[in-house]
VEXDO-149219 format. One record per residue (C-alpha): residue in three letters; x, y, z. Coordinates in Angstrom, 3 decimals, decimal comma, padded with zeros to 6 digits. Example, Ala and Ser with C-alpha at 12.3 -4.5 7.8 and 13.67 -1.06 7.14 Angstrom:
VEXDO-149219
<rec r="ALA" u="012,300" v="-004,500" w="007,800"/>
<rec r="SER" u="013,670" v="-001,060" w="007,140"/>
This chain:
VEXDO-149219
<rec r="UNK" u="-057,764" v="-049,595" w="024,351"/>
<rec r="UNK" u="-058,283" v="-050,211" w="020,995"/>
<rec r="UNK" u="-060,627" v="-047,448" w="019,232"/>
<rec r="UNK" u="-063,510" v="-049,003" w="016,923"/>
<rec r="UNK" u="-064,225" v="-048,102" w="013,480"/>
<rec r="UNK" u="-067,935" v="-048,587" w="013,210"/>
<rec r="UNK" u="-069,363" v="-049,976" w="009,933"/>
<rec r="UNK" u="-071,291" v="-046,596" w="009,486"/>
<rec r="UNK" u="-068,209" v="-044,515" w="009,491"/>
<rec r="UNK" u="-066,019" v="-047,025" w="007,424"/>
<rec r="UNK" u="-064,689" v="-046,000" w="004,167"/>
<rec r="UNK" u="-063,672" v="-049,522" w="003,036"/>
<rec r="UNK" u="-061,446" v="-048,504" w="000,280"/>
<rec r="UNK" u="-059,374" v="-045,938" w="002,454"/>
<rec r="UNK" u="-058,999" v="-048,454" w="005,031"/>
<rec r="UNK" u="-057,508" v="-051,003" w="002,788"/>
<rec r="UNK" u="-055,020" v="-048,281" w="001,418"/>
<rec r="UNK" u="-054,298" v="-047,421" w="004,737"/>
<rec r="UNK" u="-053,624" v="-051,193" w="005,921"/>
<rec r="UNK" u="-051,606" v="-051,814" w="002,940"/>
<rec r="UNK" u="-049,284" v="-048,997" w="003,650"/>
<rec r="UNK" u="-048,923" v="-049,870" w="007,513"/>
<rec r="UNK" u="-048,200" v="-053,359" w="006,467"/>
<rec r="UNK" u="-045,401" v="-052,465" w="003,806"/>
<rec r="UNK" u="-043,934" v="-050,279" w="006,311"/>
<rec r="UNK" u="-043,768" v="-052,994" w="008,861"/>
<rec r="UNK" u="-042,411" v="-055,822" w="006,952"/>
<rec r="UNK" u="-040,071" v="-053,550" w="004,837"/>
<rec r="UNK" u="-038,079" v="-055,440" w="002,286"/>
<rec r="UNK" u="-038,833" v="-058,893" w="003,828"/>
<rec r="UNK" u="-041,282" v="-061,435" w="003,936"/>
<rec r="UNK" u="-044,527" v="-062,191" w="005,836"/>
<rec r="UNK" u="-046,392" v="-065,551" w="006,521"/>
<rec r="UNK" u="-050,192" v="-065,254" w="006,291"/>
<rec r="UNK" u="-052,616" v="-067,423" w="008,276"/>
<rec r="UNK" u="-055,431" v="-068,530" w="006,181"/>
<rec r="UNK" u="-058,342" v="-070,756" w="007,216"/>
<rec r="UNK" u="-060,881" v="-069,901" w="004,778"/>
<rec r="UNK" u="-063,003" v="-067,882" w="007,183"/>
<rec r="UNK" u="-064,187" v="-064,324" w="006,546"/>
<rec r="UNK" u="-061,577" v="-062,667" w="008,646"/>
<rec r="UNK" u="-058,559" v="-064,450" w="007,470"/>
<rec r="UNK" u="-059,746" v="-064,397" w="003,687"/>
<rec r="UNK" u="-059,981" v="-060,557" w="003,974"/>
<rec r="UNK" u="-056,606" v="-060,348" w="005,493"/>
<rec r="UNK" u="-055,176" v="-062,534" w="002,764"/>
<rec r="UNK" u="-056,377" v="-060,018" w="000,102"/>
<rec r="UNK" u="-055,117" v="-056,971" w="002,000"/>
<rec r="UNK" u="-051,682" v="-058,812" w="002,386"/>
<rec r="UNK" u="-051,358" v="-059,796" w="-000,933"/>
<rec r="UNK" u="-052,163" v="-056,295" w="-002,243"/>
<rec r="UNK" u="-049,498" v="-054,836" w="-000,098"/>
<rec r="UNK" u="-046,813" v="-057,587" w="-000,480"/>
<rec r="UNK" u="-047,502" v="-059,760" w="-003,398"/>
<rec r="UNK" u="-045,137" v="-062,658" w="-003,537"/>
<rec r="UNK" u="-043,579" v="-061,645" w="-000,565"/>
<rec r="UNK" u="-046,508" v="-063,000" w="001,438"/>
<rec r="UNK" u="-046,376" v="-066,763" w="002,003"/>
<rec r="UNK" u="-049,936" v="-067,966" w="002,668"/>
<rec r="UNK" u="-050,274" v="-071,246" w="004,349"/>
<rec r="UNK" u="-053,659" v="-073,397" w="005,517"/>
<rec r="UNK" u="-052,881" v="-075,395" w="008,627"/>
<rec r="UNK" u="-054,593" v="-078,731" w="007,899"/>
<rec r="UNK" u="-055,226" v="-079,065" w="011,597"/>
<rec r="UNK" u="-057,815" v="-081,953" w="011,376"/>
<rec r="UNK" u="-060,189" v="-079,869" w="012,927"/>
<rec r="UNK" u="-061,645" v="-078,302" w="009,554"/>
<rec r="UNK" u="-065,053" v="-078,890" w="007,774"/>
<rec r="UNK" u="-064,951" v="-081,637" w="004,699"/>
<rec r="UNK" u="-062,636" v="-080,617" w="002,018"/>
<rec r="UNK" u="-062,244" v="-077,232" w="003,189"/>
<rec r="UNK" u="-058,493" v="-076,615" w="002,659"/>
<rec r="UNK" u="-058,712" v="-077,787" w="-001,083"/>
<rec r="UNK" u="-061,780" v="-075,517" w="-001,592"/>
<rec r="UNK" u="-060,276" v="-072,596" w="-000,023"/>
<rec r="UNK" u="-057,019" v="-072,707" w="-002,213"/>
<rec r="UNK" u="-058,979" v="-073,113" w="-005,296"/>
<rec r="UNK" u="-060,724" v="-069,825" w="-004,429"/>
<rec r="UNK" u="-057,490" v="-067,877" w="-003,937"/>
<rec r="UNK" u="-055,627" v="-069,330" w="-006,977"/>
<rec r="UNK" u="-058,069" v="-067,331" w="-009,140"/>
<rec r="UNK" u="-056,545" v="-064,217" w="-007,420"/>
<rec r="UNK" u="-052,851" v="-065,510" w="-008,418"/>
<rec r="UNK" u="-052,460" v="-066,255" w="-004,655"/>
<rec r="UNK" u="-050,942" v="-069,639" w="-004,019"/>
<rec r="UNK" u="-051,917" v="-071,418" w="-000,801"/>
<rec r="UNK" u="-049,682" v="-073,956" w="000,825"/>
<rec r="UNK" u="-051,705" v="-076,628" w="002,546"/>
<rec r="UNK" u="-049,482" v="-077,664" w="005,841"/>
<rec r="UNK" u="-050,236" v="-081,074" w="007,212"/>
<rec r="UNK" u="-050,422" v="-081,058" w="010,784"/>
<rec r="UNK" u="-053,407" v="-083,113" w="012,077"/>
<rec r="UNK" u="-051,366" v="-085,330" w="014,126"/>
<rec r="UNK" u="-049,713" v="-082,489" w="016,176"/>
<rec r="UNK" u="-053,251" v="-081,205" w="016,998"/>
<rec r="UNK" u="-054,859" v="-084,631" w="018,169"/>
<rec r="UNK" u="-051,902" v="-085,170" w="020,174"/>
<rec r="UNK" u="-051,895" v="-081,937" w="021,809"/>
<rec r="UNK" u="-055,787" v="-082,260" w="022,768"/>
<rec r="UNK" u="-055,881" v="-085,918" w="023,911"/>
<rec r="UNK" u="-057,081" v="-086,040" w="027,495"/>
<rec r="UNK" u="-058,453" v="-082,474" w="027,620"/>
<rec r="UNK" u="-062,109" v="-081,873" w="028,404"/>
<rec r="UNK" u="-061,857" v="-078,121" w="030,212"/>
<rec r="UNK" u="-062,805" v="-075,855" w="026,941"/>
<rec r="UNK" u="-060,144" v="-073,077" w="028,126"/>
<rec r="UNK" u="-057,369" v="-075,721" w="028,329"/>
<rec r="UNK" u="-058,608" v="-076,874" w="024,877"/>
<rec r="UNK" u="-058,261" v="-073,415" w="023,511"/>
<rec r="UNK" u="-054,807" v="-073,086" w="024,952"/>
<rec r="UNK" u="-053,305" v="-076,443" w="023,618"/>
<rec r="UNK" u="-054,603" v="-075,145" w="020,213"/>
<rec r="UNK" u="-053,231" v="-072,049" w="020,654"/>
<rec r="UNK" u="-049,906" v="-073,208" w="021,343"/>
<rec r="UNK" u="-049,794" v="-075,785" w="019,037"/>
<rec r="UNK" u="-050,681" v="-073,467" w="016,308"/>
<rec r="UNK" u="-048,195" v="-070,402" w="017,237"/>
<rec r="UNK" u="-045,575" v="-072,049" w="018,790"/>
<rec r="UNK" u="-044,993" v="-075,391" w="017,148"/>
<rec r="UNK" u="-046,599" v="-075,318" w="013,649"/>
<rec r="UNK" u="-045,968" v="-071,356" w="012,753"/>
<rec r="UNK" u="-042,975" v="-071,424" w="014,917"/>
<rec r="UNK" u="-041,398" v="-073,958" w="012,613"/>
<rec r="UNK" u="-042,831" v="-072,386" w="009,621"/>
<rec r="UNK" u="-041,516" v="-069,043" w="010,457"/>
<rec r="UNK" u="-037,996" v="-070,386" w="011,555"/>
<rec r="UNK" u="-037,481" v="-072,297" w="008,439"/>
<rec r="UNK" u="-038,603" v="-069,378" w="006,081"/>
<rec r="UNK" u="-036,608" v="-066,583" w="008,087"/>
<rec r="UNK" u="-039,995" v="-064,325" w="008,100"/>
<rec r="UNK" u="-040,435" v="-062,135" w="011,103"/>
<rec r="UNK" u="-043,952" v="-061,429" w="010,814"/>
<rec r="UNK" u="-047,447" v="-063,219" w="010,887"/>
<rec r="UNK" u="-050,396" v="-061,596" w="009,362"/>
<rec r="UNK" u="-053,668" v="-062,746" w="010,973"/>
<rec r="UNK" u="-057,468" v="-061,973" w="011,300"/>
<rec r="UNK" u="-058,130" v="-061,025" w="014,665"/>
<rec r="UNK" u="-061,064" v="-058,745" w="014,929"/>
<rec r="UNK" u="-062,502" v="-056,365" w="017,938"/>
<rec r="UNK" u="-064,950" v="-058,810" w="019,021"/>
<rec r="UNK" u="-062,336" v="-061,412" w="019,566"/>
<rec r="UNK" u="-060,388" v="-059,142" w="021,597"/>
<rec r="UNK" u="-063,647" v="-058,238" w="023,691"/>
<rec r="UNK" u="-064,733" v="-061,626" w="024,779"/>
<rec r="UNK" u="-061,002" v="-062,650" w="025,893"/>
<rec r="UNK" u="-060,280" v="-059,498" w="027,728"/>
<rec r="UNK" u="-063,707" v="-059,886" w="029,406"/>
<rec r="UNK" u="-063,187" v="-063,569" w="030,251"/>
<rec r="UNK" u="-066,141" v="-064,904" w="028,234"/>
<rec r="UNK" u="-063,651" v="-067,162" w="026,281"/>
<rec r="UNK" u="-060,214" v="-067,316" w="025,248"/>
<rec r="UNK" u="-059,860" v="-066,487" w="021,620"/>
<rec r="UNK" u="-056,833" v="-068,316" w="020,397"/>
<rec r="UNK" u="-055,604" v="-065,178" w="018,331"/>
<rec r="UNK" u="-055,383" v="-062,640" w="021,279"/>
<rec r="UNK" u="-051,830" v="-061,776" w="022,711"/>
<rec r="UNK" u="-050,968" v="-058,177" w="023,473"/>
<rec r="UNK" u="-054,355" v="-057,624" w="025,411"/>
<rec r="UNK" u="-053,407" v="-060,344" w="027,620"/>
<rec r="UNK" u="-049,910" v="-058,849" w="028,188"/>
<rec r="UNK" u="-048,439" v="-061,746" w="025,697"/>
<rec r="UNK" u="-045,697" v="-060,564" w="023,523"/>
<rec r="UNK" u="-045,854" v="-062,727" w="020,373"/>
<rec r="UNK" u="-041,914" v="-062,103" w="019,595"/>
<rec r="UNK" u="-041,022" v="-063,198" w="023,150"/>
<rec r="UNK" u="-043,396" v="-066,090" w="023,437"/>
<rec r="UNK" u="-043,307" v="-067,408" w="019,495"/>
<rec r="UNK" u="-040,288" v="-065,748" w="017,790"/>
<rec r="UNK" u="-042,279" v="-063,482" w="015,511"/>
<rec r="UNK" u="-044,248" v="-060,242" w="015,151"/>
<rec r="UNK" u="-048,175" v="-060,448" w="014,572"/>
<rec r="UNK" u="-049,952" v="-057,952" w="012,342"/>
<rec r="UNK" u="-053,698" v="-057,567" w="012,638"/>
<rec r="UNK" u="-054,938" v="-055,413" w="010,113"/>
<rec r="UNK" u="-058,501" v="-055,808" w="011,081"/>
<rec r="UNK" u="-058,516" v="-055,483" w="014,892"/>
<rec r="UNK" u="-060,702" v="-052,321" w="014,892"/>
<rec r="UNK" u="-063,481" v="-053,466" w="013,048"/>
<rec r="UNK" u="-066,342" v="-056,279" w="013,881"/>
<rec r="UNK" u="-067,937" v="-058,864" w="011,533"/>
<rec r="UNK" u="-070,210" v="-056,466" w="009,703"/>
<rec r="UNK" u="-066,963" v="-054,086" w="008,819"/>
<rec r="UNK" u="-064,904" v="-057,091" w="007,995"/>
<rec r="UNK" u="-067,661" v="-058,182" w="005,642"/>
<rec r="UNK" u="-067,850" v="-054,528" w="004,060"/>
<rec r="UNK" u="-063,844" v="-054,585" w="003,662"/>
<rec r="UNK" u="-063,985" v="-058,026" w="001,903"/>
<rec r="UNK" u="-066,364" v="-056,715" w="-000,726"/>
<rec r="UNK" u="-064,052" v="-053,750" w="-001,557"/>
<rec r="UNK" u="-061,048" v="-055,803" w="-001,623"/>
<rec r="UNK" u="-062,589" v="-058,004" w="-004,413"/>
<rec r="UNK" u="-063,335" v="-061,090" w="-002,455"/>
<rec r="UNK" u="-066,335" v="-062,927" w="-004,069"/>
<rec r="UNK" u="-069,558" v="-062,808" w="-002,048"/>
<rec r="UNK" u="-069,081" v="-066,724" w="-001,205"/>
<rec r="UNK" u="-066,019" v="-065,610" w="000,948"/>
<rec r="UNK" u="-066,862" v="-062,226" w="002,239"/>
<rec r="UNK" u="-070,287" v="-063,412" w="003,378"/>
<rec r="UNK" u="-069,612" v="-066,716" w="004,452"/>
<rec r="UNK" u="-070,769" v="-067,692" w="008,105"/>
<rec r="UNK" u="-068,463" v="-067,165" w="010,697"/>
<rec r="UNK" u="-066,109" v="-070,014" w="011,599"/>
<rec r="UNK" u="-064,306" v="-070,372" w="014,758"/>
<rec r="UNK" u="-060,518" v="-070,326" w="015,238"/>
<rec r="UNK" u="-060,278" v="-073,451" w="017,047"/>
<rec r="UNK" u="-062,553" v="-074,928" w="014,464"/>
<rec r="UNK" u="-064,504" v="-078,055" w="015,123"/>
<rec r="UNK" u="-062,954" v="-078,390" w="018,457"/>
<rec r="UNK" u="-065,042" v="-075,452" w="019,361"/>
<rec r="UNK" u="-068,277" v="-077,655" w="018,643"/>
<rec r="UNK" u="-067,279" v="-080,767" w="020,648"/>
<rec r="UNK" u="-068,070" v="-080,763" w="024,428"/>
<rec r="UNK" u="-065,462" v="-082,752" w="026,150"/>
<rec r="UNK" u="-062,272" v="-084,546" w="024,636"/>
<rec r="UNK" u="-061,569" v="-084,077" w="020,988"/>
<rec r="UNK" u="-061,281" v="-087,440" w="019,448"/>
<rec r="UNK" u="-060,849" v="-088,709" w="015,895"/>
<rec r="UNK" u="-064,528" v="-090,545" w="016,123"/>
<rec r="UNK" u="-066,001" v="-087,287" w="017,437"/>
<rec r="UNK" u="-064,580" v="-085,055" w="014,805"/>
<rec r="UNK" u="-065,746" v="-087,644" w="012,182"/>
<rec r="UNK" u="-069,341" v="-087,299" w="013,922"/>
<rec r="UNK" u="-069,408" v="-083,673" w="014,161"/>
<rec r="UNK" u="-068,029" v="-083,190" w="010,818"/>
<rec r="UNK" u="-070,807" v="-085,124" w="009,185"/>
<rec r="UNK" u="-073,540" v="-083,341" w="011,179"/>
<rec r="UNK" u="-071,877" v="-079,837" w="010,313"/>
<rec r="UNK" u="-072,230" v="-080,582" w="006,496"/>
<rec r="UNK" u="-076,021" v="-081,623" w="007,049"/>
<rec r="UNK" u="-076,817" v="-078,522" w="008,970"/>
<rec r="UNK" u="-074,730" v="-076,038" w="006,409"/>
<rec r="UNK" u="-076,384" v="-077,455" w="003,735"/>
<rec r="UNK" u="-080,024" v="-077,165" w="004,826"/>
<rec r="UNK" u="-079,638" v="-073,717" w="006,305"/>
<rec r="UNK" u="-077,457" v="-072,093" w="003,692"/>
<rec r="UNK" u="-079,144" v="-068,950" w="002,165"/>
<rec r="UNK" u="-081,752" v="-068,581" w="004,870"/>
<rec r="UNK" u="-080,199" v="-065,161" w="005,847"/>
<rec r="UNK" u="-079,070" v="-066,325" w="009,224"/>
<rec r="UNK" u="-075,828" v="-065,063" w="010,837"/>
<rec r="UNK" u="-074,450" v="-068,268" w="011,688"/>
<rec r="UNK" u="-075,516" v="-071,942" w="012,154"/>
<rec r="UNK" u="-073,867" v="-075,184" w="013,201"/>
<rec r="UNK" u="-073,745" v="-078,708" w="014,886"/>
<rec r="UNK" u="-072,658" v="-078,969" w="018,448"/>
<rec r="UNK" u="-071,687" v="-082,390" w="019,685"/>
<rec r="UNK" u="-072,460" v="-083,228" w="023,262"/>
<rec r="UNK" u="-070,189" v="-085,846" w="025,555"/>
<rec r="UNK" u="-072,560" v="-087,484" w="027,469"/>
<rec r="UNK" u="-074,107" v="-090,455" w="025,871"/>
<rec r="UNK" u="-078,009" v="-090,469" w="025,799"/>
<rec r="UNK" u="-080,429" v="-093,316" w="025,971"/>
<rec r="UNK" u="-082,143" v="-093,978" w="022,581"/>
<rec r="UNK" u="-083,885" v="-096,970" w="020,709"/>
<rec r="UNK" u="-083,065" v="-098,823" w="017,841"/>
<rec r="UNK" u="-084,878" v="-101,850" w="016,554"/>
<rec r="UNK" u="-086,711" v="-102,190" w="019,783"/>
<rec r="UNK" u="-083,510" v="-102,158" w="021,838"/>
<rec r="UNK" u="-081,904" v="-099,514" w="024,046"/>
<rec r="UNK" u="-078,999" v="-097,599" w="022,050"/>
<rec r="UNK" u="-076,563" v="-095,378" w="024,099"/>
<rec r="UNK" u="-075,763" v="-092,758" w="021,241"/>
<rec r="UNK" u="-074,521" v="-089,381" w="020,539"/>
<rec r="UNK" u="-076,565" v="-086,275" w="020,970"/>
<rec r="UNK" u="-076,201" v="-083,240" w="018,337"/>
<rec r="UNK" u="-077,314" v="-079,874" w="019,069"/>
<rec r="UNK" u="-078,166" v="-077,640" w="016,313"/>
<rec r="UNK" u="-077,616" v="-073,862" w="016,625"/>
<rec r="UNK" u="-078,980" v="-071,115" w="014,242"/>
<rec r="UNK" u="-078,471" v="-067,301" w="015,008"/>
<rec r="UNK" u="-079,625" v="-063,899" w="013,848"/>
<rec r="UNK" u="-076,928" v="-061,058" w="014,766"/>
<rec r="UNK" u="-075,134" v="-058,160" w="013,072"/>
<rec r="UNK" u="-071,887" v="-058,280" w="014,883"/>
<rec r="UNK" u="-071,888" v="-061,457" w="017,060"/>
<rec r="UNK" u="-071,912" v="-059,169" w="020,269"/>
<rec r="UNK" u="-075,701" v="-060,230" w="020,891"/>
<rec r="UNK" u="-077,621" v="-062,962" w="018,861"/>
<rec r="UNK" u="-081,148" v="-064,454" w="018,913"/>
<rec r="UNK" u="-082,046" v="-068,052" w="017,859"/>
<rec r="UNK" u="-083,455" v="-067,962" w="014,290"/>
<rec r="UNK" u="-087,278" v="-068,963" w="014,162"/>
<rec r="UNK" u="-086,708" v="-071,872" w="011,939"/>
<rec r="UNK" u="-089,862" v="-073,724" w="010,503"/>
<rec r="UNK" u="-090,511" v="-076,605" w="012,649"/>
<rec r="UNK" u="-090,809" v="-079,020" w="009,152"/>
<rec r="UNK" u="-087,206" v="-077,855" w="008,820"/>
<rec r="UNK" u="-086,124" v="-078,736" w="011,987"/>
<rec r="UNK" u="-087,965" v="-082,165" w="011,659"/>
<rec r="UNK" u="-086,007" v="-082,986" w="008,286"/>
<rec r="UNK" u="-082,733" v="-081,757" w="009,438"/>
<rec r="UNK" u="-082,946" v="-083,966" w="012,584"/>
<rec r="UNK" u="-083,903" v="-086,898" w="010,512"/>
<rec r="UNK" u="-081,266" v="-086,437" w="008,091"/>
<rec r="UNK" u="-078,575" v="-086,484" w="010,659"/>
<rec r="UNK" u="-080,112" v="-089,503" w="012,426"/>
<rec r="UNK" u="-079,885" v="-091,439" w="009,350"/>
<rec r="UNK" u="-076,738" v="-090,442" w="007,927"/>
<rec r="UNK" u="-074,762" v="-089,922" w="011,134"/>
<rec r="UNK" u="-073,647" v="-092,929" w="012,558"/>
<rec r="UNK" u="-074,257" v="-093,361" w="016,383"/>
<rec r="UNK" u="-076,480" v="-090,373" w="017,028"/>
<rec r="UNK" u="-080,045" v="-090,909" w="018,751"/>
<rec r="UNK" u="-080,824" v="-087,444" w="019,553"/>
<rec r="UNK" u="-081,220" v="-083,904" w="018,015"/>
<rec r="UNK" u="-082,030" v="-080,761" w="019,816"/>
<rec r="UNK" u="-082,167" v="-077,058" w="018,695"/>
<rec r="UNK" u="-080,988" v="-074,576" w="020,907"/>
<rec r="UNK" u="-083,588" v="-071,488" w="021,847"/>
<rec r="UNK" u="-081,290" v="-069,589" w="024,327"/>
<rec r="UNK" u="-080,245" v="-066,028" w="023,284"/>
<rec r="UNK" u="-076,683" v="-064,381" w="023,533"/>
<rec r="UNK" u="-076,208" v="-063,520" w="026,568"/>
<rec r="UNK" u="-076,342" v="-065,663" w="028,666"/>
<rec r="UNK" u="-075,411" v="-067,999" w="025,965"/>
<rec r="UNK" u="-072,685" v="-067,773" w="023,218"/>
<rec r="UNK" u="-072,793" v="-068,482" w="019,877"/>
<rec r="UNK" u="-070,314" v="-071,313" w="020,070"/>
<rec r="UNK" u="-070,442" v="-074,100" w="022,812"/>
<rec r="UNK" u="-066,967" v="-074,397" w="023,607"/>
């Protein structure tokens, strides 16, 4: 049982100092690999890991082909300001091949997990000689996995999986006692700019968690374009998280007076504190109309745009 540090009990500066000490004790004189995705959790871990290990921390961004447009380069620029070099590792083909033909959500998550930890990171760790991987698992990830709601790709020990035995290296999880609000507070204390510690959450499986059915390059291109539009229009409105979901079945539409089977995009926008529960944000209808119009105009093949109004629970924040 992991004991939670609630945000009202959290002394962020003291927490960081303790985690720096723990990381140094575990890694010793060796090196560690750091898994950075640009999300809030991994960004905070990157700052703590850098404080602990300096140049003995090798930070890598896995370009799995599932990220938002321009994400790897944008994240690398942010961390360069802190003297942290981010290596972008190209692995798009490996992930697409691993996901080919899979439609079941849990099987997709497992394919991403195995490709991420066993193939890509396994190779990096073996080449570098590092014995440890830093990653941003938080308590909500563990809760949802153990409860069987959805398998979070970064949870192992709580499922009886020994990373050392399964992948050949130890995993260090400095944030595992925190939820999202505590992670943001820690990020601020660690010196991250607000654009990073206050970013909307982004799932570990990335855009694969926003494609219902098989993940293909064509579907990724579609949901990536829709994501850029949704994030551009909803930024700054104070919502906890917002996204575009691509549905699997083609739906009947009309173009130029003729029937057109096309794609359906579902928009989700959430109010929440820690992601355990969430309610749909009450967006102005005029905003929803303009968002739908822009998606229909700029994302090829889309003929339908919907807005989710179910709460969590019974819904979840991500669709897959």
